C-alpha positions as CSV (number, residue, x, y, z in Angstrom):
1,M,114.1,83.2,90.9
2,L,115.7,80.6,92.6
3,T,119.3,80.8,90.9
4,A,118.8,84.2,91.3
5,F,118.7,84.2,95.0
6,A,121.5,82.0,94.8
7,R,123.6,84.4,92.6
8,A,122.2,87.2,95.3
9,F,123.7,85.5,98.2
10,R,127.1,84.8,96.0
11,T,127.6,88.3,95.8
12,P,129.6,89.6,98.6
13,D,128.2,93.0,99.4
14,L,124.6,91.9,98.5
15,R,125.1,88.9,100.9
16,K,126.2,91.1,103.5
17,K,123.3,93.5,102.8
18,L,120.7,90.7,102.7
19,L,122.1,89.3,106.0
20,F,121.7,92.6,107.5
21,T,117.9,93.1,106.5
22,L,117.5,89.4,108.0
23,G,119.3,90.1,111.2
24,I,117.2,93.1,111.9
25,V,113.7,91.6,111.3
26,V,114.9,88.9,113.7
27,I,115.3,91.6,116.4
28,Y,111.9,93.2,115.5
29,R,110.1,90.1,115.9
30,L,111.8,89.3,119.4
31,G,110.7,92.5,120.6
32,A,107.5,92.5,119.5
33,H,106.9,89.3,122.3
34,V,108.4,91.2,125.3
35,P,106.0,92.4,127.4
36,V,106.2,96.2,128.6
37,P,106.8,96.3,132.5
38,G,103.8,96.9,134.8
39,I,101.4,94.3,132.9
40,D,99.9,90.7,134.5
41,Y,101.8,88.6,131.0
42,S,99.4,85.6,132.2
43,V,95.9,87.4,132.1
44,V,96.8,89.1,128.9
45,N,97.6,85.6,127.7
46,Q,94.3,84.3,129.1
47,C,92.4,87.8,127.8
48,I,93.7,86.8,124.1
49,K,92.5,83.3,124.5
50,D,88.9,83.5,126.0
51,T,88.1,86.5,123.8
52,K,86.5,84.7,120.8
53,S,88.1,87.6,118.3
54,S,90.1,90.8,118.8
55,N,88.6,93.8,119.2
56,S,87.8,95.7,115.7
57,L,88.8,98.7,116.9
58,F,92.3,98.0,117.2
59,G,92.3,95.6,114.5
60,L,94.1,98.2,111.9
61,V,96.5,98.8,114.3
62,N,97.2,95.5,115.8
63,M,98.0,94.2,112.5
64,F,100.9,96.8,111.3
65,S,102.2,96.2,114.8
66,G,102.4,92.1,114.3
67,G,99.9,91.4,117.0
68,A,102.3,92.7,119.6
69,L,99.4,95.8,120.4
70,L,96.8,93.3,121.8
71,Q,99.8,91.3,123.5
72,L,101.2,94.9,125.5
73,T,104.9,94.2,124.5
74,I,107.5,97.2,124.2
75,F,106.6,97.6,120.3
76,A,102.9,97.5,121.0
77,L,102.6,100.7,119.1
78,G,104.8,99.2,115.8
79,I,105.2,101.6,113.3
80,M,101.9,103.3,113.3
81,P,103.0,106.4,114.9
82,Y,105.5,106.8,112.3
83,I,103.2,106.4,109.0
84,T,100.6,108.8,110.3
85,A,103.5,111.4,111.2
86,S,104.7,111.1,107.7
87,I,101.0,111.4,106.0
88,I,100.5,114.6,108.5
89,L,104.3,116.3,107.3
90,Q,102.9,114.9,103.5
91,L,99.8,116.2,104.1
92,L,101.0,120.1,105.6
93,T,103.5,119.9,103.0
94,V,101.0,121.5,100.6
95,V,99.6,123.9,103.4
96,I,102.4,125.3,105.2
97,P,104.5,127.2,102.7
98,R,107.6,126.7,104.7
99,L,107.6,123.2,103.8
100,E,106.9,123.5,100.5
101,A,110.1,125.3,100.2
102,L,112.1,122.5,102.2
103,K,110.8,120.5,100.0
104,K,111.8,122.1,96.8
105,E,115.3,122.6,98.5
106,G,116.7,118.9,97.5
107,Q,118.6,117.0,100.2
108,A,119.1,119.5,102.4
109,G,114.8,120.3,102.5
110,T,114.4,116.4,102.9
111,T,116.8,115.9,105.7
112,K,115.0,119.0,107.3
113,I,111.9,117.0,106.9
114,T,112.8,114.0,107.8
115,Q,113.7,115.4,111.2
116,Y,110.0,117.1,111.7
117,T,108.5,113.4,111.0
118,R,110.4,111.7,113.7
119,Y,109.4,114.7,116.8
120,L,106.5,114.3,115.4
121,T,106.7,110.1,115.6
122,V,107.7,110.5,119.5
123,A,104.4,112.7,120.1
124,L,102.2,110.5,118.3
125,A,103.8,107.8,120.0
126,V,103.3,109.6,123.6
127,L,99.7,110.2,122.5
128,Q,98.8,106.5,121.0
129,G,100.3,105.0,124.5
130,T,99.1,106.9,127.2
131,G,95.9,105.9,125.2
132,L,96.4,102.1,124.7
133,V,97.5,102.4,128.7
134,A,94.5,103.8,129.4
135,T,92.1,101.3,127.6
136,A,94.4,98.9,129.2
137,R,93.1,99.6,132.7
138,S,89.7,100.6,131.9
139,G,89.2,97.3,130.5
140,S,88.1,98.2,127.0
141,L,91.3,96.0,125.4
142,F,89.6,93.2,126.0
143,S,85.7,93.4,127.2
144,S,84.6,90.4,126.6
145,C,87.3,89.2,129.1
146,Q,86.4,88.2,132.5
147,N,89.9,89.4,134.2
148,K,90.1,92.2,132.0
149,F,90.4,94.6,134.8
150,D,93.9,92.7,136.1
151,I,95.6,93.4,132.9
152,V,97.6,96.4,134.7
153,P,97.9,95.5,138.9
154,N,99.5,98.3,139.9
155,Q,98.1,101.3,138.4
156,S,99.8,104.0,140.0
157,I,101.0,107.0,138.2
158,F,104.9,105.5,138.2
159,T,103.6,102.7,137.0
160,T,101.6,104.2,134.3
161,V,104.7,106.7,133.1
162,T,106.8,103.8,133.1
163,M,105.0,101.6,130.4
164,V,104.2,104.8,128.1
165,T,107.8,105.5,128.0
166,T,108.4,102.1,127.2
167,M,106.0,101.8,124.3
168,T,107.5,105.0,123.0
169,A,110.8,104.0,123.3
170,G,109.7,101.0,121.3
171,T,108.8,103.1,118.7
172,V,111.3,105.1,118.5
173,M,113.6,101.8,118.0
174,I,111.2,100.7,115.2
175,M,112.1,103.9,113.2
176,W,115.8,103.1,113.8
177,L,116.0,100.0,112.6
178,G,113.7,101.6,109.5
179,E,116.8,103.5,108.7
180,L,119.2,101.4,109.4
181,I,117.2,98.8,106.8
182,T,117.6,102.0,104.5
183,D,121.2,102.8,104.8
184,K,122.9,99.5,105.0
185,G,120.0,97.0,104.0
186,I,117.7,96.0,101.2
187,G,114.6,98.3,100.5
188,N,112.9,100.8,102.3
189,G,113.3,100.1,106.0
190,M,109.8,100.9,106.9
191,S,107.9,99.1,104.7
192,I,109.9,96.2,105.1
193,L,109.6,96.2,108.8
194,M,105.6,96.6,107.9
195,F,105.9,93.7,105.8
196,V,107.2,91.8,108.2
197,A,104.7,92.9,111.1
198,I,101.5,91.7,108.8
199,A,103.0,88.6,107.4
200,A,103.8,87.2,110.9
201,G,100.3,86.9,111.5
202,F,99.5,85.2,108.4
203,P,100.1,81.8,109.3
204,G,98.3,81.6,113.1
205,S,95.4,83.3,111.1
206,L,95.2,80.7,108.3
207,W,95.6,77.6,110.9
208,A,92.3,79.4,113.1
209,I,90.4,79.8,109.8
210,K,91.2,75.7,109.4
211,V,90.2,74.5,112.9
212,S,87.3,76.8,113.3
213,G,86.2,75.0,110.0
214,K,83.0,72.8,109.9
215,I,83.6,71.1,106.2
216,A,85.9,68.0,105.9
217,G,87.7,69.3,109.3
218,G,88.3,72.5,108.0
219,W,90.6,72.1,104.8
220,V,88.0,73.3,102.7
221,E,87.6,76.7,104.1
222,F,91.2,76.9,104.4
223,L,91.9,75.9,100.7
224,A,89.2,78.5,100.0
225,V,90.9,81.1,101.7
226,I,94.4,80.3,99.9
227,A,92.7,80.5,96.5
228,V,91.1,84.0,97.0
229,G,94.2,85.2,98.7
230,L,96.2,84.0,95.4
231,A,93.4,85.6,93.3
232,M,94.0,88.7,95.0
233,V,97.2,88.8,94.7
234,G,97.4,88.2,91.4
235,L,94.8,91.4,91.3
236,V,96.6,93.6,92.9
237,V,100.0,92.7,91.4
238,F,98.6,93.3,87.9
239,V,96.9,96.8,88.9
240,E,100.2,98.2,90.5
241,Q,101.9,97.8,87.8
242,A,99.4,99.5,85.4
243,Q,100.1,102.8,84.6
244,R,98.6,105.6,81.6
245,R,102.1,106.4,80.0
246,I,102.0,110.0,78.6
247,P,104.7,110.6,75.5
248,V,106.9,113.9,76.0
249,Q,109.3,115.3,73.3
250,Y,112.2,117.7,74.1
251,A,113.0,119.7,71.7
252,K,116.3,120.0,70.6
253,R,118.4,122.9,72.1
254,M,121.9,124.1,71.1
255,I,124.0,125.8,74.0
256,G,127.1,126.7,72.7
257,R,128.5,124.1,69.8
258,R,126.6,121.5,71.4
259,S,123.0,120.1,71.2
260,Y,121.0,119.2,74.0
261,G,117.1,117.9,73.9
262,G,115.6,115.7,70.5
263,T,115.0,112.7,73.0
264,S,111.0,111.1,74.1
265,T,110.5,109.9,76.8
266,Y,106.7,109.6,79.0
267,I,105.2,110.3,82.1
268,P,104.2,106.8,84.3
269,L,100.9,107.8,85.7
270,K,99.6,104.9,88.0
271,V,96.4,103.4,88.2
272,N,96.6,103.6,92.1
273,Q,98.4,106.9,92.2
274,A,97.8,107.1,96.2
275,G,98.6,103.2,97.4
276,V,97.4,102.4,100.3
277,I,97.1,105.8,101.8
278,P,92.9,105.8,101.1
279,V,92.5,102.5,103.1
280,I,94.3,103.8,106.0
281,F,93.0,107.1,106.1
282,A,89.2,105.7,105.4
283,S,89.8,102.8,108.4
284,S,91.0,105.7,111.0
285,L,88.8,107.9,110.4
286,L,85.9,105.0,111.1
287,Y,87.4,104.1,114.1
288,I,86.7,107.6,115.7
289,P,83.3,107.2,116.2
290,A,83.0,104.0,117.6
291,L,86.3,105.4,120.2
292,I,83.9,108.6,121.2
293,V,81.1,106.3,122.1
294,Q,83.4,103.6,124.1
295,F,85.2,105.9,126.1
296,S,81.9,108.1,126.9
297,G,79.8,105.4,127.8
298,S,76.6,106.8,126.5
299,T,73.3,105.3,126.1
300,A,72.1,108.0,124.4
301,G,70.1,107.8,121.0
302,W,72.9,108.2,119.0
303,A,75.5,106.3,120.6
304,Q,73.2,103.2,120.0
305,W,72.8,104.1,116.6
306,I,76.8,104.0,116.1
307,S,77.0,101.1,118.4
308,R,74.1,99.0,116.0
309,N,75.3,100.7,112.5
310,M,79.1,101.7,112.5
311,T,81.1,99.1,114.8
312,K,80.6,95.5,112.3
313,G,82.1,95.7,109.9
314,D,79.9,93.6,108.1
315,H,76.6,96.1,108.4
316,P,75.7,97.4,105.3
317,I,75.9,101.6,106.3
318,Y,79.5,100.4,107.6
319,M,80.1,98.7,104.4
320,A,78.8,101.8,102.3
321,A,80.8,104.2,104.4
322,Y,83.7,102.4,104.4
323,F,83.6,102.3,100.2
324,L,83.1,105.7,99.9
325,L,85.4,107.5,102.3
326,I,88.6,104.9,100.3
327,V,86.8,106.4,96.8
328,F,86.9,110.2,98.4
329,F,90.5,109.6,99.8
330,A,91.6,108.5,96.9
331,F,91.0,111.4,94.9
332,F,91.6,113.8,97.6
333,Y,95.1,112.1,98.1
334,V,95.9,112.0,94.7
335,A,95.0,115.7,93.9
336,I,97.9,116.9,97.0
337,S,100.8,114.7,95.9
338,F,100.4,115.2,91.9
339,N,100.2,118.7,90.6
340,P,99.7,119.3,86.8
341,E,100.5,122.9,87.1
342,E,104.0,121.4,88.1
343,V,104.6,119.3,86.0
344,A,103.6,121.2,82.7
345,D,105.7,124.3,84.4
346,N,108.7,122.1,84.5
347,M,108.5,120.7,80.9
348,K,107.8,124.3,79.6
349,K,111.5,125.1,81.3
350,Y,113.2,122.0,79.7
351,G,111.5,122.5,76.1
352,G,109.2,119.5,76.7
353,F,105.8,119.0,75.4
354,I,103.0,116.6,75.0
355,P,102.7,115.8,71.3
356,G,99.2,117.6,70.0
357,I,99.1,119.6,73.0
358,R,100.2,123.5,73.7
359,A,103.0,123.5,76.4
360,G,101.8,125.4,79.6
361,R,98.2,125.4,80.5
362,P,96.5,123.7,78.2
363,T,99.6,120.6,79.3
364,A,98.6,120.8,83.1
365,E,94.6,120.7,82.0
366,Y,95.2,117.5,79.8
367,L,97.3,115.8,82.7
368,S,94.9,116.9,85.3
369,Y,91.8,115.2,82.9
370,V,94.0,112.2,82.4
371,L,94.8,112.0,86.5
372,N,91.1,112.2,87.2
373,R,89.9,109.3,84.8
374,I,92.9,106.8,85.7
375,T,91.7,107.7,89.4
376,W,88.1,106.6,88.8
377,P,89.1,102.7,88.5
378,G,91.6,102.9,90.8
379,S,89.6,104.1,94.0
380,L,86.6,101.8,92.9
381,Y,89.7,98.7,92.9
382,L,90.8,100.0,96.1
383,G,87.2,100.0,97.9
384,L,86.6,96.7,96.7
385,I,89.9,95.2,97.6
386,A,89.1,97.0,101.1
387,L,85.5,95.0,101.1
388,V,87.3,91.5,100.4
389,P,87.3,90.8,104.8
390,T,83.8,92.1,105.3
391,V,82.5,89.2,103.2
392,A,84.9,86.5,104.7
393,I,83.7,87.6,108.1
394,A,80.0,86.6,106.7
395,V,81.3,83.2,104.7
396,F,83.9,82.4,107.6
397,N,82.1,83.5,110.5
398,G,85.4,85.4,111.0
399,S,86.6,88.8,112.1
400,N,88.2,91.6,110.6
401,G,91.3,91.6,112.9
402,S,91.5,87.6,112.3
403,F,91.3,87.3,108.7
404,P,94.9,87.0,107.3
405,L,93.9,88.3,103.5
406,G,92.4,91.6,104.4
407,G,92.8,94.3,101.7
408,T,95.3,97.0,103.5
409,S,97.9,94.0,104.4
410,I,97.4,92.4,100.8
411,L,97.6,95.9,99.1
412,I,101.3,96.3,101.7
413,I,102.4,93.0,101.6
414,V,102.4,93.2,97.6
415,G,103.6,96.5,96.9
416,V,106.5,96.3,100.0
417,G,107.4,92.8,97.8
418,L,107.5,94.6,94.0
419,E,109.4,96.9,95.4
420,T,112.0,94.8,97.5
421,V,112.3,93.0,94.8
422,K,112.8,95.2,91.8
423,Q,115.7,96.5,93.7
424,I,117.9,93.4,93.9
425,E,116.8,93.0,90.5
426,S,119.1,96.6,89.5
427,Q,121.3,95.5,91.9
428,L,122.0,92.1,90.3
429,Q,121.7,93.8,86.6
430,Q,124.3,95.8,87.6
431,R,126.8,93.1,88.1
432,N,125.7,91.2,84.8
433,Y,123.9,88.9,86.8
434,E,120.2,87.7,85.4
435,G,117.6,88.7,88.0
436,F,114.3,88.2,89.1
437,L,112.0,89.1,86.4
438,R,114.1,87.0,84.1
């Protein structure tokens, strides 16, 4: 693998792409440490030190921003608005006929949908930026900090507008940097930036576990977390690469004097067809009740029940709801992202068929049956991986936000790493070089 890295850097055009990607990553990490104008950065640092654990309500967004959210930097919103916008557009494509027609138009339609995604990203960035500034001003961002009301000394309208505008511009810049990586670098730009943001918090979180450990100076806990992380990475790699291959045979057709078809191929159905989307959906949905209680300030019975049962990740009710939501959203997302009837119609149009299955409706029913069968283990796997941080909370007395080997982070890092390595591998093979996986 190290030899392949050396060969990749010896290839002029590939070396240029790798260095360009690294340069964009450096710019992204520098922006994650530039504070937003209008805040008292010394108070923010003090609150981060005084707060034993980051607020679990903001743990997911803080992870995707590489820790920039709680530091209130220009990249505080991170890439989350773009992810949310992409998911919303993908869901609306199934509902709105106009978007579905654009999707079928090829490159021109994809470009139009990308443009809509950018507009929606800006709107969501304004909305989330306003919410974050309001949370910081109210002191809810660091609820246990003594100086939490001094984070934003000047609470005038001009200062608020400036902070929201700066955060929105930071999100737009992140989106631009990601597109630059996609066009001129290696891999998918947004995925690379997400990978970097999550990986940036690993060293500090691991060392925090070592410092807070009680056995042999914390080294036992530290090594235990490393071992669990390596086991999880191995499991995620195994499942993410697992797929059910449906054989497809194409009949021979004579067009003029030429013969077409007569080939065999397969339809790859991944065990985890939904990826990390169900985990993001479930996490976001579980934040809503706690946010309602936090901003309403209600002391009613329902608010107290939510505060007791739905805000702590190690509570049994929270864990059960989290697991069930992940399973539900796994089936939901697979149902809207893979259309067996469309696949069956395309196969029939080009003379393809599954051996032993009639073309048309029987093929669609067979694909739907197989997809439902493999989605069950995929959804259960997602739920178990996502519950790992809650077990770590009980074992290490940590927090969902500080435990470095959460299910979402491992899924994203391994998935992005595999796709990036495959892309570099394919470019090395085009130049007759030995690649990473050889």
